[in-house]
N, CA, C and O atoms as a Tinker XYZ file with bonds, in Angstrom:
   448  protein
     1  N    131.835000   85.514000  223.743000    73     2
     2  CA   131.713000   84.377000  222.857000    64     1     3
     3  C    132.861000   84.445000  221.848000    63     2     4     5
     4  O    133.012000   85.439000  221.139000    81     3
     5  N    133.645000   83.412000  221.791000    73     3     6
     6  CA   134.835000   83.377000  220.963000    64     5     7
     7  C    134.512000   83.566000  219.471000    63     6     8     9
     8  O    135.181000   84.340000  218.787000    81     7
     9  N    133.491000   82.862000  218.971000    73     7    10
    10  CA   133.139000   82.955000  217.557000    64     9    11
    11  C    132.734000   84.389000  217.195000    63    10    12    13
    12  O    133.100000   84.901000  216.137000    81    11
    13  N    131.985000   85.017000  218.077000    73    11    14
    14  CA   131.523000   86.386000  217.855000    64    13    15
    15  C    132.717000   87.311000  217.673000    63    14    16    17
    16  O    132.744000   88.124000  216.749000    81    15
    17  N    133.701000   87.187000  218.551000    73    15    18
    18  CA   134.892000   88.026000  218.467000    64    17    19
    19  C    135.629000   87.756000  217.167000    63    18    20    21
    20  O    136.100000   88.692000  216.520000    81    19
    21  N    135.736000   86.513000  216.779000    73    19    22
    22  CA   136.430000   86.171000  215.538000    64    21    23
    23  C    135.699000   86.761000  214.339000    63    22    24    25
    24  O    136.333000   87.262000  213.411000    81    23
    25  N    134.385000   86.707000  214.351000    73    23    26
    26  CA   133.591000   87.244000  213.252000    64    25    27
    27  C    133.784000   88.757000  213.143000    63    26    28    29
    28  O    133.916000   89.287000  212.039000    81    27
    29  N    133.799000   89.443000  214.263000    73    27    30
    30  CA   133.966000   90.898000  214.273000    64    29    31
    31  C    135.351000   91.327000  213.809000    63    30    32    33
    32  O    135.532000   92.462000  213.366000    81    31
    33  N    136.319000   90.441000  213.906000    73    31    34
    34  CA   137.682000   90.764000  213.494000    64    33    35
    35  C    137.923000   90.547000  212.001000    63    34    36    37
    36  O    138.964000   90.948000  211.481000    81    35
    37  N    136.983000   89.924000  211.313000    73    35    38
    38  CA   137.137000   89.674000  209.881000    64    37    39
    39  C    136.859000   90.948000  209.085000    63    38    40    41
    40  O    136.273000   91.902000  209.597000    81    39
    41  N    137.289000   90.944000  207.827000    73    39    42
    42  CA   137.038000   92.038000  206.896000    64    41    43
    43  C    136.053000   91.558000  205.832000    63    42    44    45
    44  O    136.065000   90.389000  205.447000    81    43
    45  N    135.219000   92.451000  205.370000    73    43    46
    46  CA   134.304000   92.123000  204.276000    64    45    47
    47  C    135.095000   91.991000  202.978000    63    46    48    49
    48  O    136.073000   92.702000  202.749000    81    47
    49  N    134.646000   91.064000  202.140000    73    47    50
    50  CA   135.267000   90.865000  200.839000    64    49    51
    51  C    134.213000   91.054000  199.757000    63    50    52    53
    52  O    133.041000   90.734000  199.954000    81    51
    53  N    134.631000   91.565000  198.642000    73    51    54
    54  CA   133.694000   91.800000  197.533000    64    53    55
    55  C    133.174000   90.470000  196.998000    63    54    56    57
    56  O    133.930000   89.509000  196.849000    81    55
    57  N    131.888000   90.428000  196.713000    73    55    58
    58  CA   131.297000   89.234000  196.111000    64    57    59
    59  C    131.724000   89.146000  194.653000    63    58    60    61
    60  O    131.737000   90.143000  193.932000    81    59
    61  N    132.066000   87.959000  194.242000    73    59    62
    62  CA   132.396000   87.725000  192.839000    64    61    63
    63  C    131.107000   87.561000  192.045000    63    62    64    65
    64  O    130.087000   87.142000  192.593000    81    63
    65  N    131.149000   87.884000  190.782000    73    63    66
    66  CA   129.983000   87.702000  189.925000    64    65    67
    67  C    129.531000   86.245000  189.982000    63    66    68    69
    68  O    130.340000   85.325000  189.867000    81    67
    69  N    128.238000   86.057000  190.159000    73    67    70
    70  CA   127.680000   84.707000  190.216000    64    69    71
    71  C    127.721000   84.065000  191.593000    63    70    72    73
    72  O    127.337000   82.905000  191.743000    81    71
    73  N    128.178000   84.797000  192.598000    73    71    74
    74  CA   128.198000   84.258000  193.964000    64    73    75
    75  C    126.768000   83.972000  194.407000    63    74    76    77
    76  O    125.914000   84.857000  194.351000    81    75
    77  N    126.499000   82.743000  194.846000    73    75    78
    78  CA   125.139000   82.446000  195.313000    64    77    79
    79  C    124.942000   82.939000  196.745000    63    78    80    81
    80  O    125.914000   83.084000  197.487000    81    79
    81  N    123.692000   83.197000  197.140000    73    79    82
    82  CA   123.425000   83.534000  198.544000    64    81    83
    83  C    123.830000   82.366000  199.443000    63    82    84    85
    84  O    123.877000   81.218000  199.002000    81    83
    85  N    124.114000   82.665000  200.679000    73    83    86
    86  CA   124.489000   81.656000  201.659000    64    85    87
    87  C    123.362000   80.642000  201.851000    63    86    88    89
    88  O    122.184000   80.999000  201.850000    81    87
    89  N    123.735000   79.392000  202.013000    73    87    90
    90  CA   122.748000   78.344000  202.268000    64    89    91
    91  C    122.143000   78.538000  203.663000    63    90    92    93
    92  O    122.812000   79.028000  204.573000    81    91
    93  N    120.895000   78.156000  203.818000    73    91    94
    94  CA   120.148000   78.350000  205.063000    64    93    95
    95  C    120.868000   77.743000  206.257000    63    94    96    97
    96  O    120.931000   78.367000  207.316000    81    95
    97  N    121.406000   76.557000  206.110000    73    95    98
    98  CA   122.082000   75.881000  207.227000    64    97    99
    99  C    123.266000   76.702000  207.737000    63    98   100   101
   100  O    123.447000   76.863000  208.944000    81    99
   101  N    124.061000   77.214000  206.814000    73    99   102
   102  CA   125.218000   78.031000  207.183000    64   101   103
   103  C    124.759000   79.349000  207.813000    63   102   104   105
   104  O    125.353000   79.811000  208.786000    81   103
   105  N    123.715000   79.946000  207.265000    73   103   106
   106  CA   123.187000   81.192000  207.822000    64   105   107
   107  C    122.703000   80.987000  209.256000    63   106   108   109
   108  O    122.939000   81.835000  210.116000    81   107
   109  N    122.038000   79.885000  209.514000    73   107   110
   110  CA   121.581000   79.589000  210.891000    64   109   111
   111  C    122.759000   79.449000  211.835000    63   110   112   113
   112  O    122.729000   79.939000  212.964000    81   111
   113  N    123.798000   78.776000  211.362000    73   111   114
   114  CA   125.010000   78.577000  212.143000    64   113   115
   115  C    125.637000   79.929000  212.507000    63   114   116   117
   116  O    126.025000   80.157000  213.653000    81   115
   117  N    125.727000   80.799000  211.538000    73   115   118
   118  CA   126.340000   82.105000  211.774000    64   117   119
   119  C    125.452000   83.000000  212.639000    63   118   120   121
   120  O    125.950000   83.730000  213.496000    81   119
   121  N    124.150000   82.943000  212.418000    73   119   122
   122  CA   123.222000   83.751000  213.207000    64   121   123
   123  C    123.289000   83.376000  214.685000    63   122   124   125
   124  O    123.109000   84.233000  215.550000    81   123
   125  N    123.544000   82.112000  214.977000    73   123   126
   126  CA   123.645000   81.653000  216.364000    64   125   127
   127  C    124.798000   82.339000  217.100000    63   126   128   129
   128  O    124.819000   82.358000  218.331000    81   127
   129  N    125.740000   82.891000  216.370000    73   127   130
   130  CA   126.872000   83.595000  216.976000    64   129   131
   131  C    126.556000   85.053000  217.297000    63   130   132   133
   132  O    127.386000   85.757000  217.872000    81   131
   133  N    125.353000   85.508000  216.926000    73   131   134
   134  CA   125.009000   86.925000  217.027000    64   133   135
   135  C    123.752000   87.138000  217.870000    63   134   136   137
   136  O    122.658000   87.258000  217.318000    81   135
   137  N    123.887000   87.187000  219.183000    73   135   138
   138  CA   122.725000   87.406000  220.037000    64   137   139
   139  C    121.974000   88.680000  219.656000    63   138   140   141
   140  O    122.583000   89.718000  219.397000    81   139
   141  N    120.650000   88.588000  219.626000    73   139   142
   142  CA   119.811000   89.745000  219.330000    64   141   143
   143  C    119.458000   89.893000  217.858000    63   142   144   145
   144  O    118.529000   90.628000  217.524000    81   143
   145  N    120.168000   89.223000  216.983000    73   143   146
   146  CA   119.898000   89.302000  215.543000    64   145   147
   147  C    118.938000   88.194000  215.155000    63   146   148   149
   148  O    118.932000   87.124000  215.764000    81   147
   149  N    118.119000   88.455000  214.130000    73   147   150
   150  CA   117.150000   87.468000  213.650000    64   149   151
   151  C    117.039000   87.555000  212.133000    63   150   152   153
   152  O    117.468000   88.530000  211.517000    81   151
   153  N    116.460000   86.524000  211.550000    73   151   154
   154  CA   116.233000   86.541000  210.110000    64   153   155
   155  C    115.126000   87.525000  209.765000    63   154   156   157
   156  O    114.212000   87.753000  210.558000    81   155
   157  N    115.218000   88.102000  208.580000    73   155   158
   158  CA   114.208000   89.022000  208.052000    64   157   159
   159  C    114.053000   88.726000  206.564000    63   158   160   161
   160  O    114.827000   87.964000  205.985000    81   159
   161  N    113.058000   89.331000  205.966000    73   159   162
   162  CA   112.829000   89.206000  204.528000    64   161   163
   163  C    112.855000   87.737000  204.077000    63   162   164   165
   164  O    113.550000   87.367000  203.131000    81   163
   165  N    112.076000   86.924000  204.785000    73   163   166
   166  CA   111.953000   85.504000  204.449000    64   165   167
   167  C    113.309000   84.801000  204.412000    63   166   168   169
   168  O    113.543000   83.936000  203.568000    81   167
   169  N    114.201000   85.179000  205.333000    73   167   170
   170  CA   115.501000   84.534000  205.444000    64   169   171
   171  C    116.565000   85.080000  204.507000    63   170   172   173
   172  O    117.675000   84.549000  204.461000    81   171
   173  N    116.245000   86.134000  203.758000    73   171   174
   174  CA   117.231000   86.714000  202.837000    64   173   175
   175  C    118.045000   87.829000  203.480000    63   174   176   177
   176  O    118.947000   88.385000  202.854000    81   175
   177  N    117.723000   88.159000  204.743000    73   175   178
   178  CA   118.412000   89.241000  205.448000    64   177   179
   179  C    118.425000   88.923000  206.943000    63   178   180   181
   180  O    117.745000   88.007000  207.405000    81   179
   181  N    119.216000   89.704000  207.688000    73   179   182
   182  CA   119.175000   89.637000  209.143000    64   181   183
   183  C    118.912000   91.041000  209.664000    63   182   184   185
   184  O    119.240000   92.031000  209.009000    81   183
   185  N    118.315000   91.117000  210.853000    73   183   186
   186  CA   118.022000   92.440000  211.420000    64   185   187
   187  C    118.142000   92.394000  212.937000    63   186   188   189
   188  O    118.088000   91.342000  213.575000    81   187
   189  N    118.306000   93.590000  213.472000    73   187   190
   190  CA   118.315000   93.755000  214.928000    64   189   191
   191  C    117.802000   95.144000  215.250000    63   190   192   193
   192  O    118.090000   96.115000  214.550000    81   191
   193  N    117.042000   95.214000  216.319000    73   191   194
   194  CA   116.542000   96.501000  216.827000    64   193   195
   195  C    117.313000   96.809000  218.106000    63   194   196   197
   196  O    117.319000   96.020000  219.050000    81   195
   197  N    117.954000   97.958000  218.117000    73   195   198
   198  CA   118.681000   98.442000  219.283000    64   197   199
   199  C    117.826000   99.526000  219.927000    63   198   200   201
   200  O    117.219000  100.325000  219.215000    81   199
   201  N    117.762000   99.574000  221.247000    73   199   202
   202  CA   116.977000  100.598000  221.931000    64   201   203
   203  C    117.897000  101.530000  222.728000    63   202   204   205
   204  O    118.952000  101.137000  223.227000    81   203
   205  N    117.444000  102.777000  222.819000    73   203   206
   206  CA   118.231000  103.820000  223.463000    64   205   207
   207  C    117.320000  104.691000  224.316000    63   206   208   209
   208  O    116.096000  104.630000  224.199000    81   207
   209  N    117.926000  105.497000  225.172000    73   207   210
   210  CA   117.175000  106.335000  226.098000    64   209   211
   211  C    116.585000  107.580000  225.437000    63   210   212   213
   212  O    115.696000  108.220000  226.000000    81   211
   213  N    117.074000  107.924000  224.245000    73   211   214
   214  CA   116.587000  109.149000  223.612000    64   213   215
   215  C    116.836000  109.107000  222.103000    63   214   216   217
   216  O    117.516000  108.216000  221.593000    81   215
   217  N    116.275000  110.077000  221.414000    73   215   218
   218  CA   116.505000  110.238000  219.980000    64   217   219
   219  C    117.983000  110.512000  219.716000    63   218   220   221
   220  O    118.570000  109.935000  218.800000    81   219
   221  N    118.578000  111.381000  220.506000    73   219   222
   222  CA   119.979000  111.755000  220.288000    64   221   223
   223  C    120.919000  110.575000  220.519000    63   222   224   225
   224  O    121.930000  110.450000  219.827000    81   223
   225  N    120.604000  109.713000  221.477000    73   223   226
   226  CA   121.425000  108.519000  221.695000    64   225   227
   227  C    121.338000  107.583000  220.489000    63   226   228   229
   228  O    122.340000  107.005000  220.067000    81   227
   229  N    120.137000  107.441000  219.945000    73   227   230
   230  CA   119.951000  106.601000  218.755000    64   229   231
   231  C    120.722000  107.197000  217.574000    63   230   232   233
   232  O    121.390000  106.474000  216.835000    81   231
   233  N    120.627000  108.497000  217.403000    73   231   234
   234  CA   121.321000  109.162000  216.311000    64   233   235
   235  C    122.839000  109.039000  216.466000    63   234   236   237
   236  O    123.547000  108.834000  215.480000    81   235
   237  N    123.332000  109.162000  217.677000    73   235   238
   238  CA   124.771000  109.024000  217.927000    64   237   239
   239  C    125.245000  107.613000  217.568000    63   238   240   241
   240  O    126.340000  107.441000  217.034000    81   239
   241  N    124.420000  106.609000  217.860000    73   239   242
   242  CA   124.757000  105.226000  217.513000    64   241   243
   243  C    124.889000  105.087000  215.997000    63   242   244   245
   244  O    125.840000  104.477000  215.508000    81   243
   245  N    123.945000  105.646000  215.263000    73   243   246
   246  CA   124.001000  105.593000  213.794000    64   245   247
   247  C    125.287000  106.267000  213.303000    63   246   248   249
   248  O    125.930000  105.785000  212.370000    81   247
   249  N    125.647000  107.363000  213.925000    73   247   250
   250  CA   126.876000  108.059000  213.551000    64   249   251
   251  C    128.121000  107.216000  213.757000    63   250   252   253
   252  O    129.101000  107.374000  213.029000    81   251
   253  N    128.097000  106.330000  214.730000    73   251   254
   254  CA   129.226000  105.431000  214.971000    64   253   255
   255  C    129.263000  104.285000  213.961000    63   254   256   257
   256  O    130.331000  103.746000  213.672000    81   255
   257  N    128.108000  103.914000  213.428000    73   255   258
   258  CA   128.045000  102.806000  212.462000    64   257   259
   259  C    128.543000  103.226000  211.087000    63   258   260   261
   260  O    129.154000  102.428000  210.376000    81   259
   261  N    128.287000  104.466000  210.711000    73   259   262
   262  CA   128.595000  104.936000  209.362000    64   261   263
   263  C    130.058000  104.725000  208.962000    63   262   264   265
   264  O    130.307000  104.202000  207.876000    81   263
   265  N    131.032000  105.106000  209.787000    73   263   266
   266  CA   132.420000  104.901000  209.361000    64   265   267
   267  C    132.803000  103.423000  209.245000    63   266   268   269
   268  O    133.650000  103.059000  208.428000    81   267
   269  N    132.182000  102.584000  210.057000    73   267   270
   270  CA   132.448000  101.139000  209.973000    64   269   271
   271  C    131.944000  100.612000  208.636000    63   270   272   273
   272  O    132.651000   99.892000  207.931000    81   271
   273  N    130.713000  100.980000  208.299000    73   271   274
   274  CA   130.123000  100.528000  207.027000    64   273   275
   275  C    130.940000  101.030000  205.846000    63   274   276   277
   276  O    131.185000  100.286000  204.897000    81   275
   277  N    131.354000  102.268000  205.899000    73   275   278
   278  CA   132.127000  102.840000  204.798000    64   277   279
   279  C    133.484000  102.153000  204.662000    63   278   280   281
   280  O    133.922000  101.859000  203.550000    81   279
   281  N    134.148000  101.898000  205.784000    73   279   282
   282  CA   135.460000  101.242000  205.755000    64   281   283
   283  C    135.369000   99.822000  205.197000    63   282   284   285
   284  O    136.288000   99.354000  204.526000    81   283
   285  N    134.264000   99.144000  205.475000    73   283   286
   286  CA   134.087000   97.771000  205.002000    64   285   287
   287  C    133.471000   97.710000  203.605000    63   286   288   289
   288  O    133.473000   96.655000  202.971000    81   287
   289  N    132.948000   98.828000  203.128000    73   287   290
   290  CA   132.302000   98.835000  201.818000    64   289   291
   291  C    131.028000   98.007000  201.792000    63   290   292   293
   292  O    130.641000   97.467000  200.756000    81   291
   293  N    130.383000   97.917000  202.951000    73   291   294
   294  CA   129.144000   97.132000  203.055000    64   293   295
   295  C    128.166000   97.946000  203.894000    63   294   296   297
   296  O    128.387000   98.153000  205.087000    81   295
   297  N    127.094000   98.404000  203.273000    73   295   298
   298  CA   126.221000   99.403000  203.883000    64   297   299
   299  C    124.861000   98.819000  204.255000    63   298   300   301
   300  O    124.200000   98.203000  203.420000    81   299
   301  N    124.444000   99.011000  205.502000    73   299   302
   302  CA   123.171000   98.467000  205.973000    64   301   303
   303  C    121.992000   99.369000  205.616000    63   302   304   305
   304  O    122.159000  100.536000  205.259000    81   303
   305  N    120.813000   98.798000  205.721000    73   303   306
   306  CA   119.589000   99.602000  205.708000    64   305   307
   307  C    119.353000   99.957000  207.174000    63   306   308   309
   308  O    119.317000   99.076000  208.032000    81   307
   309  N    119.195000  101.239000  207.455000    73   307   310
   310  CA   119.033000  101.710000  208.834000    64   309   311
   311  C    117.737000  102.505000  208.939000    63   310   312   313
   312  O    117.494000  103.430000  208.164000    81   311
   313  N    116.907000  102.129000  209.913000    73   311   314
   314  CA   115.721000  102.895000  210.262000    64   313   315
   315  C    115.910000  103.357000  211.706000    63   314   316   317
   316  O    116.385000  102.597000  212.550000    81   315
   317  N    115.540000  104.589000  211.980000    73   315   318
   318  CA   115.677000  105.057000  213.364000    64   317   319
   319  C    114.554000  106.006000  213.715000    63   318   320   321
   320  O    113.914000  106.604000  212.850000    81   319
   321  N    114.339000  106.122000  214.988000    73   319   322
   322  CA   113.357000  107.048000  215.518000    64   321   323
   323  C    113.685000  107.290000  216.972000    63   322   324   325
   324  O    114.780000  106.967000  217.432000    81   323
   325  N    112.747000  107.852000  217.690000    73   323   326
   326  CA   112.997000  108.174000  219.083000    64   325   327
   327  C    113.281000  106.887000  219.860000    63   326   328   329
   328  O    112.396000  106.048000  220.031000    81   327
   329  N    114.517000  106.742000  220.324000    73   327   330
   330  CA   114.903000  105.637000  221.193000    64   329   331
   331  C    115.157000  104.296000  220.520000    63   330   332   333
   332  O    115.298000  103.285000  221.209000    81   331
   333  N    115.220000  104.260000  219.202000    73   331   334
   334  CA   115.517000  102.967000  218.562000    64   333   335
   335  C    116.272000  103.149000  217.256000    63   334   336   337
   336  O    116.191000  104.185000  216.595000    81   335
   337  N    117.005000  102.105000  216.912000    73   335   338
   338  CA   117.651000  101.981000  215.609000    64   337   339
   339  C    117.431000  100.545000  215.178000    63   338   340   341
   340  O    117.720000   99.614000  215.931000    81   339
   341  N    116.923000  100.363000  213.974000    73   339   342
   342  CA   116.783000   99.016000  213.428000    64   341   343
   343  C    117.704000   98.905000  212.226000    63   342   344   345
   344  O    117.685000   99.745000  211.326000    81   343
   345  N    118.509000   97.854000  212.231000    73   343   346
   346  CA   119.466000   97.613000  211.158000    64   345   347
   347  C    119.059000   96.349000  210.415000    63   346   348   349
   348  O    118.767000   95.323000  211.030000    81   347
   349  N    119.043000   96.429000  209.101000    73   347   350
   350  CA   118.796000   95.265000  208.247000    64   349   351
   351  C    120.014000   95.101000  207.353000    63   350   352   353
   352  O    120.446000   96.043000  206.688000    81   351
   353  N    120.559000   93.893000  207.348000    73   351   354
   354  CA   121.729000   93.577000  206.545000    64   353   355
   355  C    121.415000   92.457000  205.564000    63   354   356   357
   356  O    120.851000   91.426000  205.931000    81   355
   357  N    121.790000   92.680000  204.315000    73   355   358
   358  CA   121.728000   91.655000  203.282000    64   357   359
   359  C    122.591000   92.144000  202.138000    63   358   360   361
   360  O    122.899000   93.332000  202.043000    81   359
   361  N    122.970000   91.249000  201.291000    73   359   362
   362  CA   123.844000   91.609000  200.189000    64   361   363
   363  C    122.979000   91.781000  198.953000    63   362   364   365
   364  O    122.517000   90.810000  198.355000    81   363
   365  N    122.772000   93.028000  198.588000    73   363   366
   366  CA   121.857000   93.364000  197.497000    64   365   367
   367  C    122.246000   92.692000  196.183000    63   366   368   369
   368  O    121.377000   92.235000  195.440000    81   367
   369  N    123.542000   92.630000  195.892000    73   367   370
   370  CA   123.988000   92.105000  194.598000    64   369   371
   371  C    123.682000   90.620000  194.407000    63   370   372   373
   372  O    123.630000   90.136000  193.276000    81   371
   373  N    123.479000   89.896000  195.512000    73   371   374
   374  CA   123.137000   88.469000  195.392000    64   373   375
   375  C    121.729000   88.193000  195.917000    63   374   376   377
   376  O    121.290000   87.044000  195.960000    81   375
   377  N    121.030000   89.244000  196.312000    73   375   378
   378  CA   119.648000   89.148000  196.816000    64   377   379
   379  C    119.519000   88.140000  197.951000    63   378   380   381
   380  O    118.560000   87.371000  198.014000    81   379
   381  N    120.499000   88.158000  198.840000    73   379   382
   382  CA   120.458000   87.237000  199.974000    64   381   383
   383  C    121.614000   87.500000  200.922000    63   382   384   385
   384  O    122.229000   88.565000  200.907000    81   383
   385  N    121.889000   86.509000  201.740000    73   383   386
   386  CA   122.916000   86.644000  202.769000    64   385   387
   387  C    124.277000   86.168000  202.294000    63   386   388   389
   388  O    124.399000   85.225000  201.513000    81   387
   389  N    125.293000   86.851000  202.792000    73   387   390
   390  CA   126.696000   86.533000  202.528000    64   389   391
   391  C    127.411000   86.652000  203.875000    63   390   392   393
   392  O    126.884000   87.272000  204.798000    81   391
   393  N    128.578000   86.080000  203.995000    73   391   394
   394  CA   129.339000   86.190000  205.237000    64   393   395
   395  C    129.526000   87.651000  205.647000    63   394   396   397
   396  O    129.568000   87.957000  206.838000    81   395
   397  N    129.639000   88.556000  204.670000    73   395   398
   398  CA   129.810000   89.979000  204.975000    64   397   399
   399  C    128.702000   90.520000  205.876000    63   398   400   401
   400  O    128.957000   91.367000  206.732000    81   399
   401  N    127.489000   90.039000  205.690000    73   399   402
   402  CA   126.366000   90.521000  206.504000    64   401   403
   403  C    126.561000   90.171000  207.970000    63   402   404   405
   404  O    126.236000   90.966000  208.852000    81   403
   405  N    127.087000   88.996000  208.228000    73   403   406
   406  CA   127.321000   88.551000  209.598000    64   405   407
   407  C    128.531000   89.245000  210.206000    63   406   408   409
   408  O    128.555000   89.528000  211.404000    81   407
   409  N    129.526000   89.517000  209.384000    73   407   410
   410  CA   130.683000   90.292000  209.846000    64   409   411
   411  C    130.225000   91.680000  210.292000    63   410   412   413
   412  O    130.607000   92.153000  211.363000    81   411
   413  N    129.412000   92.325000  209.469000    73   411   414
   414  CA   128.925000   93.661000  209.828000    64   413   415
   415  C    128.052000   93.617000  211.083000    63   414   416   417
   416  O    128.156000   94.499000  211.934000    81   415
   417  N    127.203000   92.614000  211.206000    73   415   418
   418  CA   126.357000   92.488000  212.400000    64   417   419
   419  C    127.225000   92.382000  213.651000    63   418   420   421
   420  O    126.925000   92.999000  214.673000    81   419
   421  N    128.293000   91.604000  213.571000    73   419   422
   422  CA   129.193000   91.452000  214.719000    64   421   423
   423  C    129.890000   92.773000  215.038000    63   422   424   425
   424  O    130.008000   93.150000  216.204000    81   423
   425  N    130.346000   93.469000  214.012000    73   423   426
   426  CA   131.013000   94.758000  214.235000    64   425   427
   427  C    130.040000   95.782000  214.842000    63   426   428   429
   428  O    130.401000   96.507000  215.770000    81   427
   429  N    128.828000   95.837000  214.326000    73   427   430
   430  CA   127.835000   96.779000  214.848000    64   429   431
   431  C    127.456000   96.441000  216.283000    63   430   432   433
   432  O    127.251000   97.342000  217.097000    81   431
   433  N    127.362000   95.167000  216.599000    73   431   434
   434  CA   126.993000   94.755000  217.964000    64   433   435
   435  C    128.054000   95.179000  218.975000    63   434   436   437
   436  O    127.736000   95.422000  220.140000    81   435
   437  N    129.288000   95.270000  218.551000    73   435   438
   438  CA   130.364000   95.692000  219.455000    64   437   439
   439  C    130.286000   97.174000  219.795000    63   438   440   441
   440  O    130.849000   97.607000  220.800000    81   439
   441  N    129.596000   97.958000  218.971000    73   439   442
   442  CA   129.531000   99.410000  219.172000    64   441   443
   443  C    128.672000   99.773000  220.386000    63   442   444   445
   444  O    128.945000  100.762000  221.067000    81   443
   445  N    127.657000   98.990000  220.652000    73   443   446
   446  CA   126.716000   99.304000  221.741000    64   445   447
   447  C    127.412000   99.248000  223.096000    63   446   448
   448  O    126.779000   99.484000  224.125000    81   447
């Protein structure tokens, strides 16, 4: 999907003070570019559950995400257990969604 690739190639940018959360219409548009991702937290976040064959495979996936998050300066909430990793993305400083959340979702989806 062309849009997905373009989104994954973008860089996260720092939110300016007073930046409002993304409007629902725009968030829906962007979410449509990210297969497997869905809204969470009453539309203030997006999430995806990835499944793996073992605990170690799930842990290895998390290890691959960490340097991406650090390089972009945008850190997800990650839950993991035997055979799964669930990622929740939202921009804490604006208590909602920002383009950065969708950029990170696209980058993380490429890791699998």
